[in-house]
N, C-alpha and C positions, 0 to 999 in steps of 0.2 A: 894296388893303386892308391888306396887311401892312405896307407902308411907313408908312401913315398911323397904323396901329395902334401903331407903335414910336416915334412923333415926341413931342416935347414940346408942351405946349399951345400956345405961341407959334410953333411951327415948321410948323404945318399949312398956313397960308395963304401961306408964303414964295413970291416969284415972282423968278426962275424956280424951279419946284419942285424940291426936293432929294429925289431918290429914295431914297437912302441917308441915314438921319438922322445928325446928327454923333455923337449918343449914343443907343443903342438903350434905350428906356425900357419894359423888359418889365413893370415895375410897373403899367403901363396895363390889363393884363389883369385884375389883382387889383383895381384901382380900379373898372373897368368892372363886373366880376362882384359887387362889393359895394355898387355904387352903389343896387341895389334886390335883393330876394330872388329871385335868378335861380334858385336851387335849387328854389324852389317853382314858379316859371314853367316851368322845365324839366320838372318832374313833371306839371304840368298839360298840357302839349303832348304829352308822351310818352303820357299816358293817353288824351287825345282821338285822337291819331294812331293809336296801337295798336288801339283799339277800331274806329276807322273802317276801318282796313285788315282787320281781322278780319271786320267786316261786310261789306265788298266781296267778301272771299275766299269768303264763305259764301253770299252772295246772287247775285252776277253770273254765277258758273259754272252754277248751278241753273237760273237763268232761260234762259241761253244754251243749256244743253242741251236744254230744251224747245223752243226755237225751232229747233234744229238736227236733232233726232232723232225728236221725237214727231210723229205725224200727227194733225192736228186741223183742223177747218174754220176758215177766216179766220186761220189762223196767220201767213201772210205779211203780211195787212192789219194785225194786231197788232204784227208786227215793224216795219212801216213807221212805224206810230204811235210806237212807242219810239224809233225812229231820229229821227223828227220833233222829238221834245222837245230834241234837241241844237242845233235851229236857233232855239230860243226864248232871247232873250238873259236872262241872270240877272237884269237890273235889272227885267224886266217881272214876274218872279215874287216879287221882293224883298218888297214891301209885303203882299201876301196871305199870304205864308208867314209874315212876321213877326206878323201879326194871328192866324193859326191858331196859332202857338206861344205867343203870349200868352194866348189863351183856354185853352190847355192847361196854362198855368202854368209854362211851360219857360224863360221869360226868366231870364236871369242864372243859368242852369244849363248843364252840359255837354251836355244832351239834344238841342238842336237842332244840335250839331256832331258827334254820334255816330249817333242814331237813323236818320236818312234814309239812311245808308249801308248799313243793314241790308235796304233795299229795292232795292239795285242801282243801276247807273249805265248809262245808255244806251251810252256809249262802251266801258265794260268788257263789256257784254253783246255788243255788235258784235264786239269782239275775241276773246272766247272762242268765239262762235259760228263765227267764220271758221276757228278751229282745230278744232272739233268737226266742221265740214262736211268736213273733209280726211280724217277717220278712216273706215275702211272699214265699212259697215254689217253686214258679216259678223261684226264683233267682237260686236254686239248680238245677232245671231242665235245665235252659239255660247254667249254667256251665257245666253240665254233658254232654249236646250236644256239648259243645266246647272241650271236652275231659278231663275235670277235674275228678279225683277221689274224694273220701270223704274228704281227708285231703286237696286237692286242693280247694274244695269248701270252706272249713273251713277257710284256710289261705289266699286265693286271693278274696273271696267274702264276707263271713260272718264277719270275724275279722275285716277288715277296716271298716265297718259300725258300729263297736261297740265301738267306741272312748268313748262316754259318760259313759256307764256302766264300761268300763275298767278304766276310771279315777276315778269312785266311788269306785271300788275295791282298786285301788292303794291308795287313800286318806284314806280310812277305815283302810287298812292293815298298812299303814305307821303310823297312829296314835295310833292303838292299839299296835303295837310292840315298837313304840318309848316310849310310856308311860307304858309298861308293867313292873310291879314290882314282881309279884309272880313267874313267871317262872325263870327269872334271880336269884331270891333268892334261888330257889330249886336247880338249876343245877350249879351255879358258886359260888366258894369259894375263888379263888385267888384274892389278892387285885388288880393285875395289869389286871384282866378280867372283872372287874365290869362295869356294865352299869350306865348310868347317874341316873336312878331312884334309884338304890342301893347307889350310891355315895351320893345322897342327904340325905338318911337316916343316914349317918355317921356323920351328923351335930349334932345329939343327942349324948351327952357324956355319960360317964360311970355312972353318977349319975342322968341322965334325963335332965340335963340342955341343952338347945339348943340355939344357936347363931341365933335367928330368922331373924335378919336384913341381915346376910350373907346367910341364907337359902333362903330368899326370893329374894335376888338379884340374886343367881345362879338359882333359879327356873324360873325367868324371861328370863334368857339367854337360858335356855333348852326349853322353850315352843316357842321360836321364830321360829324354823323350822316348826313347825306344824301350826302356824298362817301365815307364809309366804306360805307354800304349799296350804292352803285353799284359800288364798287371790288371788293367781294366778290361781288356778283350780276351782275356786267356780262356774265358768259357766258351765263346763263340769259336775261337782259334782251335782248341782241342776238339770240339764237336765237328768242326769242319774238316779237320784232318781224319777223323774216325769215320765220317760218313763218306767221304770220297775215296777213302783207302780200302774200304771193306770189299768192294765188288769192283773187278777191272771190267 
């Protein structure tokens, strides 16, 4: 990507390929980022991704806590039903979901990309439940003796211990929503509401020609937030994967 991003327009398809360009064209980054209003697209993507991450962090641990610590009839049956939703291909629910959001008047808004995340994700619920199952029940009993209710146990005792899996949820949710192409393609049509993934597809012209050097330059810029997030949170991310994956 970096090699192509620094090449001249006529140097991209040379054969054999030249890995180090004869002249480094750093201006490709400026040309690519001014090709369209990428500042607006970056803000749109950051808004959608940030609110989606917040939604997952609020809903998934709460549902997972109920499945892991509360005693209720048919609890395990409900949990299996939640897990079974992961086996349904997204293509099956695509049209009914679109019809529902159209009836709600949410088409060409950010709501279809944000609101569903506030109802949790089956994968993240499973991930958090595995961690909560590992915690000793004596923590709950001690908190109840001190006067905490169920939500007090969750917010004051359980949740502060769950930083590694919460970081894992945040990183996965950020990367999936930041790089999501299909859902913005379905629900967004206005030019000023595009996300970065949709804007990158606009580099392909009417007759199929693509400015590959500009596309690679902008692509490098768009992946930087994901790389930076993983770099700074990799300790919690790896710890969360290990903790939640050791015991089923």
